[in-house]
C-alpha positions as a printed NumPy array, in Angstrom:
array([[  0.024,  -0.191,  -0.246],
       [  1.12 ,   3.53 ,  -0.571],
       [  1.485,   6.542,   2.006],
       [ -2.147,   7.923,   0.154],
       [ -4.155,   4.717,   0.402],
       [ -2.824,   4.165,   4.049],
       [ -3.997,   7.561,   4.629],
       [ -7.356,   7.563,   2.475],
       [ -7.771,   3.897,   4.473],
       [ -6.805,   5.678,   7.997],
       [ -9.512,   8.416,   7.117],
       [-12.344,   6.066,   6.218],
       [-11.574,   4.11 ,   9.189],
       [-12.061,   7.233,  11.664],
       [-14.92 ,   8.731,   9.874],
       [-16.626,   5.157,  10.136],
       [-16.156,   5.169,  13.586],
       [-17.296,   8.887,  14.359],
       [-20.586,   7.654,  12.235],
       [-21.219,   4.946,  14.33 ],
       [-20.075,   6.503,  17.728],
       [-22.39 ,   9.024,  17.384],
       [-25.121,   6.744,  16.309],
       [-24.738,   4.294,  19.154],
       [-25.095,   7.658,  21.793],
       [-27.979,   8.707,  19.983],
       [-29.731,   5.41 ,  20.084],
       [-28.123,   3.771,  23.336],
       [-31.402,   3.649,  24.761],
       [-32.898,   1.67 ,  22.307],
       [-29.719,  -1.061,  21.014],
       [-31.848,  -3.7  ,  19.499],
       [-33.878,  -1.672,  17.185],
       [-30.424,   0.374,  16.366],
       [-28.766,  -3.446,  15.905],
       [-31.801,  -4.249,  13.519],
       [-30.968,  -1.159,  11.105],
       [-27.331,  -1.363,  11.483],
       [-28.287,  -5.24 ,   9.914],
       [-30.825,  -4.132,   7.312],
       [-27.914,  -1.573,   6.054],
       [-25.161,  -4.535,   5.964],
       [-27.563,  -6.426,   3.907],
       [-28.414,  -3.359,   1.423],
       [-24.35 ,  -2.647,   1.205],
       [-24.076,  -6.355,   0.56 ],
       [-26.571,  -6.654,  -2.004],
       [-25.263,  -3.605,  -3.959],
       [-21.058,  -4.936,  -3.919],
       [-22.621,  -8.547,  -5.207],
       [-24.829,  -6.455,  -7.982],
       [-21.66 ,  -4.485,  -8.973],
       [-19.969,  -7.812,  -9.328],
       [-22.294,  -9.563, -11.83 ],
       [-23.486,  -6.209, -13.559],
       [-21.723,  -7.859, -16.732],
       [-23.405, -11.171, -16.198],
       [-26.484,  -9.025, -15.904],
       [-26.053,  -6.955, -18.505],
       [-25.288,  -9.608, -21.62 ],
       [-28.695, -11.067, -20.369],
       [-30.44 ,  -7.835, -20.049],
       [-28.914,  -6.741, -23.255],
       [-26.429,  -9.437, -25.254],
       [-23.716,  -8.089, -27.433],
       [-21.819,  -9.397, -30.203],
       [-19.008, -11.692, -29.601],
       [-16.09 , -12.507, -31.528],
       [-14.857, -15.563, -31.763],
       [-12.213, -15.843, -33.375],
       [ -9.943, -13.436, -35.929],
       [-12.181, -14.545, -38.647],
       [-15.715, -15.154, -36.888],
       [-18.22 , -13.225, -34.851],
       [-21.295, -13.807, -32.978],
       [-24.077, -11.676, -32.877],
       [-27.203, -12.524, -30.514],
       [-30.472, -12.084, -30.84 ],
       [-31.651,  -8.938, -29.033],
       [-35.036,  -8.208, -27.536],
       [-36.387,  -6.67 , -30.484],
       [-36.186,  -9.729, -32.171],
       [-33.324,  -8.209, -34.743],
       [-29.547,  -8.37 , -34.999],
       [-27.603,  -5.715, -33.801],
       [-23.759,  -5.024, -34.856],
       [-21.515,  -2.683, -33.629],
       [-18.974,  -1.323, -36.332],
       [-16.042,   0.91 , -36.425],
       [-16.971,   2.702, -39.518],
       [-14.396,   6.032, -40.015],
       [-12.583,   5.617, -36.428],
       [-16.57 ,   5.708, -34.798],
       [-18.918,   2.874, -33.766],
       [-21.831,   2.711, -35.457],
       [-24.325,   0.719, -34.779],
       [-26.438,  -0.922, -37.381],
       [-29.506,  -3.63 , -37.694],
       [-28.399,  -6.234, -39.606],
       [-31.045,  -6.289, -42.985],
       [-30.271,  -8.878, -45.375],
       [-33.468,  -7.492, -47.343],
       [-31.484,  -4.695, -47.612],
       [-28.821,  -4.505, -50.854],
       [-26.795,  -1.926, -49.175],
       [-25.459,  -0.211, -45.828],
       [-27.703,   2.576, -45.603],
       [-26.31 ,   5.361, -43.132],
       [-28.78 ,   7.625, -41.384],
       [-28.54 ,  11.191, -41.877],
       [-27.331,  11.036, -38.39 ],
       [-24.986,   8.235, -38.107],
       [-23.505,   9.985, -41.403],
       [-22.831,  13.215, -39.582],
       [-20.877,  11.363, -36.871],
       [-18.486,   9.669, -38.973],
       [-17.977,  12.609, -41.085],
       [-20.492,  12.772, -44.117],
       [-21.831,  16.241, -44.349],
       [-25.312,  14.68 , -45.402],
       [-26.802,  18.207, -46.351],
       [-24.201,  18.618, -49.645],
       [-24.841,  14.692, -50.829],
       [-26.078,  14.358, -54.532],
       [-29.544,  12.156, -53.123],
       [-29.502,  10.674, -56.907],
       [-30.336,   7.168, -55.853],
       [-33.508,   5.556, -55.148],
       [-34.345,   2.838, -52.504],
       [-37.805,   0.775, -51.808],
       [-38.614,   0.958, -48.531],
       [-41.686,  -0.609, -46.293],
       [-42.771,   3.234, -45.747],
       [-42.454,   3.963, -49.298],
       [-39.424,   5.206, -51.86 ],
       [-37.139,   7.236, -49.995],
       [-34.106,   9.301, -51.899],
       [-30.192,   7.878, -51.409],
       [-27.204,   9.415, -51.365],
       [-23.901,   7.048, -52.278],
       [-20.857,   7.178, -50.571],
       [-17.806,   5.184, -49.883],
       [-16.508,   4.413, -46.011],
       [-12.827,   5.083, -46.073],
       [-12.42 ,   1.788, -43.162],
       [-14.946,  -0.704, -41.825],
       [-13.408,  -2.856, -39.029],
       [-15.412,  -5.232, -37.199],
       [-12.88 ,  -6.799, -34.485],
       [ -9.314,  -8.01 , -36.926],
       [-11.55 ,  -7.47 , -39.812],
       [-11.152,  -4.509, -41.589],
       [-12.328,  -3.494, -44.99 ],
       [-11.375,  -0.893, -46.973],
       [-13.79 ,   1.082, -49.495],
       [-16.946,  -0.389, -48.999],
       [-20.042,   1.255, -51.189],
       [-22.87 ,   2.607, -48.949],
       [-26.017,   5.052, -48.987],
       [-26.677,   7.582, -46.87 ],
       [-30.78 ,   7.69 , -46.486],
       [-32.953,  10.681, -47.213],
       [-35.665,  10.454, -44.935],
       [-35.574,   9.41 , -41.009],
       [-34.588,   6.267, -39.406],
       [-34.112,   5.1  , -36.287],
       [-31.037,   2.315, -37.2  ],
       [-28.441,   2.222, -39.742],
       [-28.476,  -1.06 , -41.54 ],
       [-26.276,  -3.527, -42.484],
       [-26.97 ,  -4.804, -45.91 ],
       [-25.566,  -7.507, -48.205],
       [-22.439,  -5.236, -50.115],
       [-20.976,  -5.631, -46.002],
       [-22.407,  -8.591, -44.974],
       [-21.565, -10.557, -48.954],
       [-17.894,  -9.915, -48.116],
       [-18.15 , -12.733, -45.322],
       [-17.998, -16.278, -46.62 ],
       [-20.39 , -17.786, -44.376],
       [-23.484, -16.516, -42.439],
       [-25.163, -18.946, -40.182],
       [-28.623, -18.27 , -37.988],
       [-29.059, -20.967, -35.164],
       [-30.426, -20.909, -31.761],
       [-30.682, -17.276, -31.72 ],
       [-26.937, -16.29 , -32.775],
       [-25.762, -15.3  , -36.034],
       [-22.703, -16.227, -37.026],
       [-20.234, -14.45 , -39.69 ],
       [-17.221, -16.213, -40.475],
       [-14.939, -14.864, -43.56 ]])
């Protein structure tokens, strides 16, 4: 232990003794009730420590995340909304995608395009895409670098959607770069 850590520990012990001593002085006439309250607080404290220690396991069950199985394989669990979500590093920025095998292209929302350094207002929306909500205008762009774990792809074609989108879509122009895509037991596995 360093001197600073010893001093911090000493301070905390003295503070705890002062608080505990004052509680004993105030509650000395009703020691049974005070012991009961101290036990309740101790159990709350132990519960908080236990939840903190198990948080990673709990959060993986509540909000499952992608797992890198090897340098060439990534497992993506089905999310609670029934879709597969994948986070890619696009031009140095983490972008969350919904995997959409029905989309022929990688489709960026205007918000995500701005986050990776594309000015959506200066693009030429010369393309069109048919969606469940009708036809939307699209602007072609080239993603300099798309990284997923150890896998890096350069010059990946994409489009920026001219309409409103909640999430960017990871379509077949990216998924087609993988040798094998498998869905089984609530998990999508991408293999290069």
